[in-house]
C-alpha positions, -999 to 999 in steps of 0.1 A, spaced: -235 -648 -98 -205 -628 -111 -208 -611 -145 -189 -629 -172 -158 -610 -183 -162 -596 -219 -139 -611 -245 -113 -584 -256 -125 -572 -290 -89 -563 -301 -78 -600 -301 -106 -612 -324 -103 -585 -351 -106 -603 -384 -84 -591 -412 -103 -567 -435 -76 -563 -461 -83 -583 -493 -45 -586 -497 -42 -611 -469 -32 -646 -480 -56 -675 -474 -30 -690 -451 -32 -659 -428 -69 -659 -427 -69 -697 -419 -46 -690 -389 -68 -661 -378 -99 -684 -380 -80 -710 -359 -71 -684 -333 -107 -671 -331 -121 -707 -327 -94 -714 -301 -105 -683 -281 -141 -693 -284 -133 -727 -270 -114 -710 -241 -143 -688 -233 -167 -717 -235 -145 -737 -211 -143 -707 -187 -180 -701 -187 -187 -738 -181 -162 -738 -152 -180 -708 -137 -213 -727 -140 -198 -757 -121 -185 -733 -94 -220 -717 -92 -237 -751 -88 -212 -761 -60 -218 -728 -42 -256 -732 -44 -253 -768 -31 -232 -755 -2 -259 -729 7 -288 -755 6 
């Protein structure tokens, strides 16, 4: 199995400044959840491929 690619930390940096508006933090949260969904999809696709490869070998 190939090692999963690590998610780039710089894209998920949450705003630390208290001066950020609630709107901005909501957008950031949306982006983070979107990225999580993408990584979940990628990993499940990889699992599907792994299963297919294993079935081929057997």
